[in-house]
PDBQT receptor file of N, H, CA, C and O in Angstrom, charges set to zero:
ATOM      1  N   MET A   1     100.561 120.934 101.660  1.00  0.00    +0.000 N 
ATOM      2  CA  MET A   1      99.920 120.258 102.759  1.00  0.00    +0.000 C 
ATOM      3  C   MET A   1     101.007 119.758 103.707  1.00  0.00    +0.000 C 
ATOM      4  O   MET A   1     101.990 119.157 103.275  1.00  0.00    +0.000 OA
ATOM      5  N   THR A   2     100.822 120.008 104.983  1.00  0.00    +0.000 N 
ATOM      6  H   THR A   2     100.023 120.496 105.334  1.00  0.00    +0.000 HD
ATOM      7  CA  THR A   2     101.842 119.620 105.950  1.00  0.00    +0.000 C 
ATOM      8  C   THR A   2     101.650 118.171 106.396  1.00  0.00    +0.000 C 
ATOM      9  O   THR A   2     100.562 117.606 106.276  1.00  0.00    +0.000 OA
ATOM     10  N   ALA A   3     102.706 117.598 106.900  1.00  0.00    +0.000 N 
ATOM     11  H   ALA A   3     103.589 118.057 106.997  1.00  0.00    +0.000 HD
ATOM     12  CA  ALA A   3     102.656 116.209 107.353  1.00  0.00    +0.000 C 
ATOM     13  C   ALA A   3     101.722 116.054 108.546  1.00  0.00    +0.000 C 
ATOM     14  O   ALA A   3     101.097 115.006 108.706  1.00  0.00    +0.000 OA
ATOM     15  N   GLU A   4     101.617 117.079 109.383  1.00  0.00    +0.000 N 
ATOM     16  H   GLU A   4     102.125 117.931 109.253  1.00  0.00    +0.000 HD
ATOM     17  CA  GLU A   4     100.721 117.008 110.541  1.00  0.00    +0.000 C 
ATOM     18  C   GLU A   4      99.263 116.875 110.098  1.00  0.00    +0.000 C 
ATOM     19  O   GLU A   4      98.515 116.072 110.657  1.00  0.00    +0.000 OA
ATOM     20  N   LYS A   5      98.860 117.657 109.100  1.00  0.00    +0.000 N 
ATOM     21  H   LYS A   5      99.467 118.309 108.647  1.00  0.00    +0.000 HD
ATOM     22  CA  LYS A   5      97.493 117.579 108.590  1.00  0.00    +0.000 C 
ATOM     23  C   LYS A   5      97.236 116.222 107.946  1.00  0.00    +0.000 C 
ATOM     24  O   LYS A   5      96.151 115.656 108.080  1.00  0.00    +0.000 OA
ATOM     25  N   ILE A   6      98.235 115.710 107.252  1.00  0.00    +0.000 N 
ATOM     26  H   ILE A   6      99.116 116.169 107.143  1.00  0.00    +0.000 HD
ATOM     27  CA  ILE A   6      98.087 114.421 106.578  1.00  0.00    +0.000 C 
ATOM     28  C   ILE A   6      97.954 113.306 107.604  1.00  0.00    +0.000 C 
ATOM     29  O   ILE A   6      97.133 112.405 107.432  1.00  0.00    +0.000 OA
ATOM     30  N   ARG A   7      98.747 113.353 108.665  1.00  0.00    +0.000 N 
ATOM     31  H   ARG A   7      99.414 114.085 108.804  1.00  0.00    +0.000 HD
ATOM     32  CA  ARG A   7      98.701 112.310 109.688  1.00  0.00    +0.000 C 
ATOM     33  C   ARG A   7      97.363 112.287 110.430  1.00  0.00    +0.000 C 
ATOM     34  O   ARG A   7      96.977 111.253 110.975  1.00  0.00    +0.000 OA
ATOM     35  N   ALA A   8      96.657 113.415 110.455  1.00  0.00    +0.000 N 
ATOM     36  H   ALA A   8      96.971 114.255 110.013  1.00  0.00    +0.000 HD
ATOM     37  CA  ALA A   8      95.369 113.482 111.140  1.00  0.00    +0.000 C 
ATOM     38  C   ALA A   8      94.257 112.779 110.349  1.00  0.00    +0.000 C 
ATOM     39  O   ALA A   8      93.208 112.465 110.912  1.00  0.00    +0.000 OA
ATOM     40  N   MET A   9      94.470 112.534 109.067  1.00  0.00    +0.000 N 
ATOM     41  H   MET A   9      95.322 112.790 108.609  1.00  0.00    +0.000 HD
ATOM     42  CA  MET A   9      93.458 111.897 108.223  1.00  0.00    +0.000 C 
ATOM     43  C   MET A   9      93.523 110.380 108.356  1.00  0.00    +0.000 C 
ATOM     44  O   MET A   9      94.544 109.817 108.750  1.00  0.00    +0.000 OA
ATOM     45  N   ASP A  10      92.401 109.727 108.016  1.00  0.00    +0.000 N 
ATOM     46  H   ASP A  10      91.571 110.185 107.696  1.00  0.00    +0.000 HD
ATOM     47  CA  ASP A  10      92.417 108.264 108.008  1.00  0.00    +0.000 C 
ATOM     48  C   ASP A  10      92.859 107.768 106.625  1.00  0.00    +0.000 C 
ATOM     49  O   ASP A  10      92.986 108.556 105.688  1.00  0.00    +0.000 OA
ATOM     50  N   VAL A  11      93.087 106.478 106.511  1.00  0.00    +0.000 N 
ATOM     51  H   VAL A  11      92.984 105.838 107.273  1.00  0.00    +0.000 HD
ATOM     52  CA  VAL A  11      93.665 105.891 105.299  1.00  0.00    +0.000 C 
ATOM     53  C   VAL A  11      92.762 106.106 104.079  1.00  0.00    +0.000 C 
ATOM     54  O   VAL A  11      93.259 106.376 102.986  1.00  0.00    +0.000 OA
ATOM     55  N   ALA A  12      91.449 105.990 104.256  1.00  0.00    +0.000 N 
ATOM     56  H   ALA A  12      91.045 105.770 105.145  1.00  0.00    +0.000 HD
ATOM     57  CA  ALA A  12      90.529 106.166 103.121  1.00  0.00    +0.000 C 
ATOM     58  C   ALA A  12      90.615 107.583 102.564  1.00  0.00    +0.000 C 
ATOM     59  O   ALA A  12      90.623 107.776 101.348  1.00  0.00    +0.000 OA
ATOM     60  N   GLU A  13      90.680 108.571 103.449  1.00  0.00    +0.000 N 
ATOM     61  H   GLU A  13      90.674 108.414 104.437  1.00  0.00    +0.000 HD
ATOM     62  CA  GLU A  13      90.814 109.959 103.010  1.00  0.00    +0.000 C 
ATOM     63  C   GLU A  13      92.140 110.166 102.287  1.00  0.00    +0.000 C 
ATOM     64  O   GLU A  13      92.197 110.854 101.268  1.00  0.00    +0.000 OA
ATOM     65  N   LEU A  14      93.193 109.577 102.812  1.00  0.00    +0.000 N 
ATOM     66  H   LEU A  14      93.147 109.018 103.640  1.00  0.00    +0.000 HD
ATOM     67  CA  LEU A  14      94.516 109.721 102.205  1.00  0.00    +0.000 C 
ATOM     68  C   LEU A  14      94.542 109.118 100.806  1.00  0.00    +0.000 C 
ATOM     69  O   LEU A  14      95.095 109.713  99.880  1.00  0.00    +0.000 OA
ATOM     70  N   GLU A  15      93.946 107.940 100.654  1.00  0.00    +0.000 N 
ATOM     71  H   GLU A  15      93.497 107.457 101.406  1.00  0.00    +0.000 HD
ATOM     72  CA  GLU A  15      93.914 107.306  99.332  1.00  0.00    +0.000 C 
ATOM     73  C   GLU A  15      93.103 108.138  98.348  1.00  0.00    +0.000 C 
ATOM     74  O   GLU A  15      93.433 108.195  97.164  1.00  0.00    +0.000 OA
ATOM     75  N   ASN A  16      92.042 108.784  98.830  1.00  0.00    +0.000 N 
ATOM     76  H   ASN A  16      91.774 108.737  99.792  1.00  0.00    +0.000 HD
ATOM     77  CA  ASN A  16      91.248 109.673  97.976  1.00  0.00    +0.000 C 
ATOM     78  C   ASN A  16      92.085 110.876  97.539  1.00  0.00    +0.000 C 
ATOM     79  O   ASN A  16      92.025 111.292  96.382  1.00  0.00    +0.000 OA
ATOM     80  N   LYS A  17      92.861 111.428  98.466  1.00  0.00    +0.000 N 
ATOM     81  H   LYS A  17      92.909 111.089  99.406  1.00  0.00    +0.000 HD
ATOM     82  CA  LYS A  17      93.740 112.560  98.138  1.00  0.00    +0.000 C 
ATOM     83  C   LYS A  17      94.800 112.160  97.117  1.00  0.00    +0.000 C 
ATOM     84  O   LYS A  17      95.132 112.948  96.232  1.00  0.00    +0.000 OA
ATOM     85  N   VAL A  18      95.329 110.951  97.230  1.00  0.00    +0.000 N 
ATOM     86  H   VAL A  18      95.059 110.311  97.949  1.00  0.00    +0.000 HD
ATOM     87  CA  VAL A  18      96.328 110.466  96.267  1.00  0.00    +0.000 C 
ATOM     88  C   VAL A  18      95.707 110.406  94.878  1.00  0.00    +0.000 C 
ATOM     89  O   VAL A  18      96.329 110.815  93.897  1.00  0.00    +0.000 OA
ATOM     90  N   LYS A  19      94.484 109.898  94.793  1.00  0.00    +0.000 N 
ATOM     91  H   LYS A  19      93.979 109.566  95.590  1.00  0.00    +0.000 HD
ATOM     92  CA  LYS A  19      93.794 109.805  93.508  1.00  0.00    +0.000 C 
ATOM     93  C   LYS A  19      93.565 111.191  92.912  1.00  0.00    +0.000 C 
ATOM     94  O   LYS A  19      93.782 111.403  91.719  1.00  0.00    +0.000 OA
ATOM     95  N   GLU A  20      93.125 112.134  93.749  1.00  0.00    +0.000 N 
ATOM     96  H   GLU A  20      92.949 111.961  94.718  1.00  0.00    +0.000 HD
ATOM     97  CA  GLU A  20      92.893 113.498  93.278  1.00  0.00    +0.000 C 
ATOM     98  C   GLU A  20      94.184 114.144  92.778  1.00  0.00    +0.000 C 
ATOM     99  O   GLU A  20      94.198 114.790  91.730  1.00  0.00    +0.000 OA
ATOM    100  N   SER A  21      95.257 113.968  93.528  1.00  0.00    +0.000 N 
ATOM    101  H   SER A  21      95.246 113.443  94.379  1.00  0.00    +0.000 HD
ATOM    102  CA  SER A  21      96.524 114.583  93.129  1.00  0.00    +0.000 C 
ATOM    103  C   SER A  21      97.058 113.960  91.839  1.00  0.00    +0.000 C 
ATOM    104  O   SER A  21      97.659 114.655  91.020  1.00  0.00    +0.000 OA
ATOM    105  N   SER A  22      96.845 112.660  91.653  1.00  0.00    +0.000 N 
ATOM    106  H   SER A  22      96.357 112.095  92.318  1.00  0.00    +0.000 HD
ATOM    107  CA  SER A  22      97.269 112.010  90.410  1.00  0.00    +0.000 C 
ATOM    108  C   SER A  22      96.509 112.576  89.216  1.00  0.00    +0.000 C 
ATOM    109  O   SER A  22      97.087 112.797  88.152  1.00  0.00    +0.000 OA
ATOM    110  N   GLU A  23      95.213 112.809  89.395  1.00  0.00    +0.000 N 
ATOM    111  H   GLU A  23      94.742 112.629  90.259  1.00  0.00    +0.000 HD
ATOM    112  CA  GLU A  23      94.407 113.385  88.312  1.00  0.00    +0.000 C 
ATOM    113  C   GLU A  23      94.853 114.809  88.002  1.00  0.00    +0.000 C 
ATOM    114  O   GLU A  23      94.932 115.197  86.837  1.00  0.00    +0.000 OA
ATOM    115  N   GLN A  24      95.146 115.588  89.043  1.00  0.00    +0.000 N 
ATOM    116  H   GLN A  24      95.083 115.272  89.990  1.00  0.00    +0.000 HD
ATOM    117  CA  GLN A  24      95.612 116.956  88.827  1.00  0.00    +0.000 C 
ATOM    118  C   GLN A  24      96.962 116.962  88.115  1.00  0.00    +0.000 C 
ATOM    119  O   GLN A  24      97.195 117.781  87.226  1.00  0.00    +0.000 OA
ATOM    120  N   MET A  25      97.844 116.054  88.504  1.00  0.00    +0.000 N 
ATOM    121  H   MET A  25      97.654 115.388  89.226  1.00  0.00    +0.000 HD
ATOM    122  CA  MET A  25      99.153 115.971  87.860  1.00  0.00    +0.000 C 
ATOM    123  C   MET A  25      98.992 115.634  86.383  1.00  0.00    +0.000 C 
ATOM    124  O   MET A  25      99.698 116.189  85.541  1.00  0.00    +0.000 OA
ATOM    125  N   PHE A  26      98.067 114.723  86.059  1.00  0.00    +0.000 N 
ATOM    126  H   PHE A  26      97.494 114.272  86.743  1.00  0.00    +0.000 HD
ATOM    127  CA  PHE A  26      97.821 114.367  84.666  1.00  0.00    +0.000 C 
ATOM    128  C   PHE A  26      97.362 115.589  83.881  1.00  0.00    +0.000 C 
ATOM    129  O   PHE A  26      97.851 115.846  82.781  1.00  0.00    +0.000 OA
ATOM    130  N   ARG A  27      96.418 116.345  84.451  1.00  0.00    +0.000 N 
ATOM    131  H   ARG A  27      96.021 116.136  85.345  1.00  0.00    +0.000 HD
ATOM    132  CA  ARG A  27      95.904 117.537  83.757  1.00  0.00    +0.000 C 
ATOM    133  C   ARG A  27      97.010 118.561  83.523  1.00  0.00    +0.000 C 
ATOM    134  O   ARG A  27      97.099 119.144  82.443  1.00  0.00    +0.000 OA
ATOM    135  N   ILE A  28      97.849 118.779  84.528  1.00  0.00    +0.000 N 
ATOM    136  H   ILE A  28      97.776 118.304  85.405  1.00  0.00    +0.000 HD
ATOM    137  CA  ILE A  28      98.925 119.766  84.395  1.00  0.00    +0.000 C 
ATOM    138  C   ILE A  28      99.942 119.314  83.355  1.00  0.00    +0.000 C 
ATOM    139  O   ILE A  28     100.406 120.122  82.550  1.00  0.00    +0.000 OA
ATOM    140  N   LYS A  29     100.293 118.027  83.363  1.00  0.00    +0.000 N 
ATOM    141  H   LYS A  29      99.916 117.370  84.017  1.00  0.00    +0.000 HD
ATOM    142  CA  LYS A  29     101.228 117.512  82.359  1.00  0.00    +0.000 C 
ATOM    143  C   LYS A  29     100.654 117.663  80.959  1.00  0.00    +0.000 C 
ATOM    144  O   LYS A  29     101.376 117.994  80.018  1.00  0.00    +0.000 OA
ATOM    145  N   PHE A  30      99.363 117.422  80.822  1.00  0.00    +0.000 N 
ATOM    146  H   PHE A  30      98.776 117.154  81.586  1.00  0.00    +0.000 HD
ATOM    147  CA  PHE A  30      98.705 117.564  79.524  1.00  0.00    +0.000 C 
ATOM    148  C   PHE A  30      98.748 119.019  79.067  1.00  0.00    +0.000 C 
ATOM    149  O   PHE A  30      99.047 119.299  77.906  1.00  0.00    +0.000 OA
ATOM    150  N   GLN A  31      98.448 119.951  79.984  1.00  0.00    +0.000 N 
ATOM    151  H   GLN A  31      98.205 119.723  80.928  1.00  0.00    +0.000 HD
ATOM    152  CA  GLN A  31      98.487 121.375  79.643  1.00  0.00    +0.000 C 
ATOM    153  C   GLN A  31      99.897 121.808  79.267  1.00  0.00    +0.000 C 
ATOM    154  O   GLN A  31     100.080 122.589  78.334  1.00  0.00    +0.000 OA
ATOM    155  N   MET A  32     100.886 121.307  79.985  1.00  0.00    +0.000 N 
ATOM    156  H   MET A  32     100.737 120.672  80.744  1.00  0.00    +0.000 HD
ATOM    157  CA  MET A  32     102.263 121.664  79.663  1.00  0.00    +0.000 C 
ATOM    158  C   MET A  32     102.659 121.124  78.297  1.00  0.00    +0.000 C 
ATOM    159  O   MET A  32     103.429 121.763  77.581  1.00  0.00    +0.000 OA
ATOM    160  N   GLY A  33     102.152 119.975  77.931  1.00  0.00    +0.000 N 
ATOM    161  H   GLY A  33     101.526 119.455  78.512  1.00  0.00    +0.000 HD
ATOM    162  CA  GLY A  33     102.418 119.407  76.614  1.00  0.00    +0.000 C 
ATOM    163  C   GLY A  33     101.790 120.209  75.497  1.00  0.00    +0.000 C 
ATOM    164  O   GLY A  33     102.267 120.205  74.363  1.00  0.00    +0.000 OA
ATOM    165  N   MET A  34     100.708 120.901  75.835  1.00  0.00    +0.000 N 
ATOM    166  H   MET A  34     100.320 120.905  76.757  1.00  0.00    +0.000 HD
ATOM    167  CA  MET A  34     100.027 121.738  74.845  1.00  0.00    +0.000 C 
ATOM    168  C   MET A  34     100.647 123.129  74.738  1.00  0.00    +0.000 C 
ATOM    169  O   MET A  34     100.200 123.954  73.941  1.00  0.00    +0.000 OA
ATOM    170  N   GLY A  35     101.680 123.387  75.545  1.00  0.00    +0.000 N 
ATOM    171  H   GLY A  35     102.044 122.717  76.193  1.00  0.00    +0.000 HD
ATOM    172  CA  GLY A  35     102.388 124.657  75.419  1.00  0.00    +0.000 C 
ATOM    173  C   GLY A  35     102.150 125.624  76.558  1.00  0.00    +0.000 C 
ATOM    174  O   GLY A  35     102.731 126.709  76.561  1.00  0.00    +0.000 OA
ATOM    175  N   GLN A  36     101.323 125.276  77.518  1.00  0.00    +0.000 N 
ATOM    176  H   GLN A  36     100.850 124.395  77.515  1.00  0.00    +0.000 HD
ATOM    177  CA  GLN A  36     101.105 126.146  78.665  1.00  0.00    +0.000 C 
ATOM    178  C   GLN A  36     102.062 125.713  79.774  1.00  0.00    +0.000 C 
ATOM    179  O   GLN A  36     101.770 124.767  80.506  1.00  0.00    +0.000 OA
ATOM    180  N   ALA A  37     103.186 126.385  79.904  1.00  0.00    +0.000 N 
ATOM    181  H   ALA A  37     103.423 127.154  79.310  1.00  0.00    +0.000 HD
ATOM    182  CA  ALA A  37     104.242 125.956  80.820  1.00  0.00    +0.000 C 
ATOM    183  C   ALA A  37     104.151 126.626  82.184  1.00  0.00    +0.000 C 
ATOM    184  O   ALA A  37     105.141 126.655  82.916  1.00  0.00    +0.000 OA
ATOM    185  N   ASP A  38     102.986 127.166  82.546  1.00  0.00    +0.000 N 
ATOM    186  H   ASP A  38     102.182 127.142  81.952  1.00  0.00    +0.000 HD
ATOM    187  CA  ASP A  38     102.877 127.875  83.813  1.00  0.00    +0.000 C 
ATOM    188  C   ASP A  38     102.566 126.952  84.993  1.00  0.00    +0.000 C 
ATOM    189  O   ASP A  38     102.401 127.440  86.111  1.00  0.00    +0.000 OA
ATOM    190  N   GLY A  39     102.482 125.658  84.783  1.00  0.00    +0.000 N 
ATOM    191  H   GLY A  39     102.615 125.263  83.875  1.00  0.00    +0.000 HD
ATOM    192  CA  GLY A  39     102.110 124.745  85.853  1.00  0.00    +0.000 C 
ATOM    193  C   GLY A  39     103.264 123.979  86.464  1.00  0.00    +0.000 C 
ATOM    194  O   GLY A  39     103.032 123.030  87.213  1.00  0.00    +0.000 OA
ATOM    195  N   LEU A  40     104.492 124.353  86.175  1.00  0.00    +0.000 N 
ATOM    196  H   LEU A  40     104.680 125.124  85.566  1.00  0.00    +0.000 HD
ATOM    197  CA  LEU A  40     105.640 123.598  86.654  1.00  0.00    +0.000 C 
ATOM    198  C   LEU A  40     105.750 123.618  88.183  1.00  0.00    +0.000 C 
ATOM    199  O   LEU A  40     106.013 122.585  88.798  1.00  0.00    +0.000 OA
ATOM    200  N   LYS A  41     105.550 124.781  88.791  1.00  0.00    +0.000 N 
ATOM    201  H   LYS A  41     105.336 125.620  88.292  1.00  0.00    +0.000 HD
ATOM    202  CA  LYS A  41     105.620 124.861  90.254  1.00  0.00    +0.000 C 
ATOM    203  C   LYS A  41     104.528 124.021  90.900  1.00  0.00    +0.000 C 
ATOM    204  O   LYS A  41     104.771 123.319  91.882  1.00  0.00    +0.000 OA
ATOM    205  N   LYS A  42     103.332 124.097  90.348  1.00  0.00    +0.000 N 
ATOM    206  H   LYS A  42     103.134 124.667  89.551  1.00  0.00    +0.000 HD
ATOM    207  CA  LYS A  42     102.218 123.325  90.882  1.00  0.00    +0.000 C 
ATOM    208  C   LYS A  42     102.473 121.826  90.732  1.00  0.00    +0.000 C 
ATOM    209  O   LYS A  42     102.140 121.047  91.626  1.00  0.00    +0.000 OA
ATOM    210  N   LEU A  43     103.054 121.425  89.621  1.00  0.00    +0.000 N 
ATOM    211  H   LEU A  43     103.325 122.057  88.895  1.00  0.00    +0.000 HD
ATOM    212  CA  LEU A  43     103.364 120.016  89.393  1.00  0.00    +0.000 C 
ATOM    213  C   LEU A  43     104.375 119.509  90.424  1.00  0.00    +0.000 C 
ATOM    214  O   LEU A  43     104.208 118.420  90.974  1.00  0.00    +0.000 OA
ATOM    215  N   ARG A  44     105.401 120.277  90.679  1.00  0.00    +0.000 N 
ATOM    216  H   ARG A  44     105.537 121.161  90.232  1.00  0.00    +0.000 HD
ATOM    217  CA  ARG A  44     106.409 119.895  91.674  1.00  0.00    +0.000 C 
ATOM    218  C   ARG A  44     105.785 119.778  93.060  1.00  0.00    +0.000 C 
ATOM    219  O   ARG A  44     106.079 118.847  93.811  1.00  0.00    +0.000 OA
ATOM    220  N   GLU A  45     104.918 120.739  93.388  1.00  0.00    +0.000 N 
ATOM    221  H   GLU A  45     104.679 121.494  92.779  1.00  0.00    +0.000 HD
ATOM    222  CA  GLU A  45     104.238 120.728  94.677  1.00  0.00    +0.000 C 
ATOM    223  C   GLU A  45     103.363 119.480  94.816  1.00  0.00    +0.000 C 
ATOM    224  O   GLU A  45     103.365 118.831  95.861  1.00  0.00    +0.000 OA
ATOM    225  N   LEU A  46     102.629 119.153  93.774  1.00  0.00    +0.000 N 
ATOM    226  H   LEU A  46     102.628 119.681  92.925  1.00  0.00    +0.000 HD
ATOM    227  CA  LEU A  46     101.755 117.978  93.788  1.00  0.00    +0.000 C 
ATOM    228  C   LEU A  46     102.550 116.684  93.948  1.00  0.00    +0.000 C 
ATOM    229  O   LEU A  46     102.136 115.776  94.668  1.00  0.00    +0.000 OA
ATOM    230  N   LYS A  47     103.692 116.611  93.272  1.00  0.00    +0.000 N 
ATOM    231  H   LYS A  47     104.028 117.349  92.687  1.00  0.00    +0.000 HD
ATOM    232  CA  LYS A  47     104.526 115.413  93.379  1.00  0.00    +0.000 C 
ATOM    233  C   LYS A  47     105.021 115.219  94.811  1.00  0.00    +0.000 C 
ATOM    234  O   LYS A  47     105.040 114.097  95.318  1.00  0.00    +0.000 OA
ATOM    235  N   LYS A  48     105.419 116.303  95.453  1.00  0.00    +0.000 N 
ATOM    236  H   LYS A  48     105.404 117.214  95.041  1.00  0.00    +0.000 HD
ATOM    237  CA  LYS A  48     105.900 116.221  96.832  1.00  0.00    +0.000 C 
ATOM    238  C   LYS A  48     104.768 115.840  97.781  1.00  0.00    +0.000 C 
ATOM    239  O   LYS A  48     104.949 115.003  98.665  1.00  0.00    +0.000 OA
ATOM    240  N   ASP A  49     103.594 116.459  97.595  1.00  0.00    +0.000 N 
ATOM    241  H   ASP A  49     103.447 117.139  96.876  1.00  0.00    +0.000 HD
ATOM    242  CA  ASP A  49     102.444 116.132  98.436  1.00  0.00    +0.000 C 
ATOM    243  C   ASP A  49     102.034 114.678  98.254  1.00  0.00    +0.000 C 
ATOM    244  O   ASP A  49     101.705 113.994  99.223  1.00  0.00    +0.000 OA
ATOM    245  N   ARG A  50     102.054 114.211  97.018  1.00  0.00    +0.000 N 
ATOM    246  H   ARG A  50     102.322 114.767  96.231  1.00  0.00    +0.000 HD
ATOM    247  CA  ARG A  50     101.669 112.820  96.735  1.00  0.00    +0.000 C 
ATOM    248  C   ARG A  50     102.657 111.857  97.407  1.00  0.00    +0.000 C 
ATOM    249  O   ARG A  50     102.255 110.823  97.939  1.00  0.00    +0.000 OA
ATOM    250  N   ALA A  51     103.934 112.199  97.378  1.00  0.00    +0.000 N 
ATOM    251  H   ALA A  51     104.261 113.040  96.946  1.00  0.00    +0.000 HD
ATOM    252  CA  ALA A  51     104.936 111.362  98.038  1.00  0.00    +0.000 C 
ATOM    253  C   ALA A  51     104.710 111.335  99.545  1.00  0.00    +0.000 C 
ATOM    254  O   ALA A  51     104.831 110.283 100.174  1.00  0.00    +0.000 OA
ATOM    255  N   ARG A  52     104.382 112.489 100.128  1.00  0.00    +0.000 N 
ATOM    256  H   ARG A  52     104.283 113.344  99.618  1.00  0.00    +0.000 HD
ATOM    257  CA  ARG A  52     104.075 112.532 101.562  1.00  0.00    +0.000 C 
ATOM    258  C   ARG A  52     102.878 111.654 101.888  1.00  0.00    +0.000 C 
ATOM    259  O   ARG A  52     102.894 110.890 102.853  1.00  0.00    +0.000 OA
ATOM    260  N   LEU A  53     101.826 111.777 101.057  1.00  0.00    +0.000 N 
ATOM    261  H   LEU A  53     101.813 112.398 100.273  1.00  0.00    +0.000 HD
ATOM    262  CA  LEU A  53     100.622 110.974 101.275  1.00  0.00    +0.000 C 
ATOM    263  C   LEU A  53     100.929 109.485 101.225  1.00  0.00    +0.000 C 
ATOM    264  O   LEU A  53     100.509 108.728 102.100  1.00  0.00    +0.000 OA
ATOM    265  N   LEU A  54     101.655 109.071 100.208  1.00  0.00    +0.000 N 
ATOM    266  H   LEU A  54     101.996 109.686  99.497  1.00  0.00    +0.000 HD
ATOM    267  CA  LEU A  54     101.968 107.651 100.057  1.00  0.00    +0.000 C 
ATOM    268  C   LEU A  54     102.844 107.144 101.196  1.00  0.00    +0.000 C 
ATOM    269  O   LEU A  54     102.683 106.009 101.642  1.00  0.00    +0.000 OA
ATOM    270  N   THR A  55     103.763 107.969 101.665  1.00  0.00    +0.000 N 
ATOM    271  H   THR A  55     103.893 108.891 101.302  1.00  0.00    +0.000 HD
ATOM    272  CA  THR A  55     104.627 107.578 102.778  1.00  0.00    +0.000 C 
ATOM    273  C   THR A  55     103.803 107.371 104.045  1.00  0.00    +0.000 C 
ATOM    274  O   THR A  55     103.994 106.385 104.756  1.00  0.00    +0.000 OA
ATOM    275  N   ILE A  56     102.904 108.282 104.322  1.00  0.00    +0.000 N 
ATOM    276  H   ILE A  56     102.749 109.083 103.744  1.00  0.00    +0.000 HD
ATOM    277  CA  ILE A  56     102.108 108.187 105.547  1.00  0.00    +0.000 C 
ATOM    278  C   ILE A  56     101.091 107.051 105.444  1.00  0.00    +0.000 C 
ATOM    279  O   ILE A  56     100.792 106.399 106.444  1.00  0.00    +0.000 OA
ATOM    280  N   ILE A  57     100.561 106.810 104.250  1.00  0.00    +0.000 N 
ATOM    281  H   ILE A  57     100.804 107.341 103.438  1.00  0.00    +0.000 HD
ATOM    282  CA  ILE A  57      99.669 105.656 104.070  1.00  0.00    +0.000 C 
ATOM    283  C   ILE A  57     100.437 104.376 104.398  1.00  0.00    +0.000 C 
ATOM    284  O   ILE A  57      99.925 103.507 105.103  1.00  0.00    +0.000 OA
ATOM    285  N   GLY A  58     101.652 104.263 103.894  1.00  0.00    +0.000 N 
ATOM    286  H   GLY A  58     102.068 104.970 103.322  1.00  0.00    +0.000 HD
ATOM    287  CA  GLY A  58     102.477 103.085 104.171  1.00  0.00    +0.000 C 
ATOM    288  C   GLY A  58     102.753 102.933 105.656  1.00  0.00    +0.000 C 
ATOM    289  O   GLY A  58     102.699 101.825 106.187  1.00  0.00    +0.000 OA
ATOM    290  N   GLU A  59     103.047 104.033 106.327  1.00  0.00    +0.000 N 
ATOM    291  H   GLU A  59     103.092 104.934 105.895  1.00  0.00    +0.000 HD
ATOM    292  CA  GLU A  59     103.310 103.989 107.766  1.00  0.00    +0.000 C 
ATOM    293  C   GLU A  59     102.070 103.515 108.533  1.00  0.00    +0.000 C 
ATOM    294  O   GLU A  59     102.162 102.690 109.441  1.00  0.00    +0.000 OA
ATOM    295  N   LYS A  60     100.905 104.058 108.144  1.00  0.00    +0.000 N 
ATOM    296  H   LYS A  60     100.830 104.729 107.406  1.00  0.00    +0.000 HD
ATOM    297  CA  LYS A  60      99.668 103.691 108.846  1.00  0.00    +0.000 C 
ATOM    298  C   LYS A  60      99.313 102.221 108.598  1.00  0.00    +0.000 C 
ATOM    299  O   LYS A  60      98.884 101.521 109.516  1.00  0.00    +0.000 OA
ATOM    300  N   LYS A  61      99.492 101.761 107.368  1.00  0.00    +0.000 N 
ATOM    301  H   LYS A  61      99.841 102.329 106.623  1.00  0.00    +0.000 HD
ATOM    302  CA  LYS A  61      99.173 100.369 107.069  1.00  0.00    +0.000 C 
ATOM    303  C   LYS A  61     100.150  99.434 107.775  1.00  0.00    +0.000 C 
ATOM    304  O   LYS A  61      99.754  98.377 108.266  1.00  0.00    +0.000 OA
ATOM    305  N   LYS A  62     101.398  99.811 107.827  1.00  0.00    +0.000 N 
ATOM    306  H   LYS A  62     101.720 100.669 107.428  1.00  0.00    +0.000 HD
ATOM    307  CA  LYS A  62     102.395  98.985 108.506  1.00  0.00    +0.000 C 
ATOM    308  C   LYS A  62     102.146  98.946 110.009  1.00  0.00    +0.000 C 
ATOM    309  O   LYS A  62     102.327  97.908 110.645  1.00  0.00    +0.000 OA
ATOM    310  N   GLY A  63     101.737 100.063 110.568  1.00  0.00    +0.000 N 
ATOM    311  H   GLY A  63     101.591 100.906 110.050  1.00  0.00    +0.000 HD
ATOM    312  CA  GLY A  63     101.443 100.150 111.998  1.00  0.00    +0.000 C 
ATOM    313  C   GLY A  63     100.172  99.405 112.386  1.00  0.00    +0.000 C 
ATOM    314  O   GLY A  63     100.032  98.969 113.528  1.00  0.00    +0.000 OA
ATOM    315  N   ALA A  64      99.245  99.256 111.442  1.00  0.00    +0.000 N 
ATOM    316  H   ALA A  64      99.358  99.610 110.513  1.00  0.00    +0.000 HD
ATOM    317  CA  ALA A  64      97.981  98.583 111.720  1.00  0.00    +0.000 C 
ATOM    318  C   ALA A  64      98.140  97.075 111.773  1.00  0.00    +0.000 C 
ATOM    319  O   ALA A  64      97.285  96.390 112.336  1.00  0.00    +0.000 OA
ATOM    320  N   LYS A  65      99.212  96.538 111.203  1.00  0.00    +0.000 N 
ATOM    321  H   LYS A  65      99.906  97.094 110.747  1.00  0.00    +0.000 HD
ATOM    322  CA  LYS A  65      99.410  95.070 111.161  1.00  0.00    +0.000 C 
ATOM    323  C   LYS A  65      99.883  94.538 112.469  1.00  0.00    +0.000 C 
ATOM    324  O   LYS A  65     100.097  93.333 112.604  1.00  0.00    +0.000 OA
TER     325      LYS A  65
């Protein structure tokens, strides 16, 4: 997900996306623990997207004050 698409969303949508990505990361980590190691690329991608989301949420909340 690009930063431009993320910036177009409102804070509620962004927080929902963060929750979804956290759940997906949990599932992938669980699968990797069970021996299915094919989710490493997806896990890295999710971590980066989640960091982008959290950064932009912080920027929007700081700008709203």
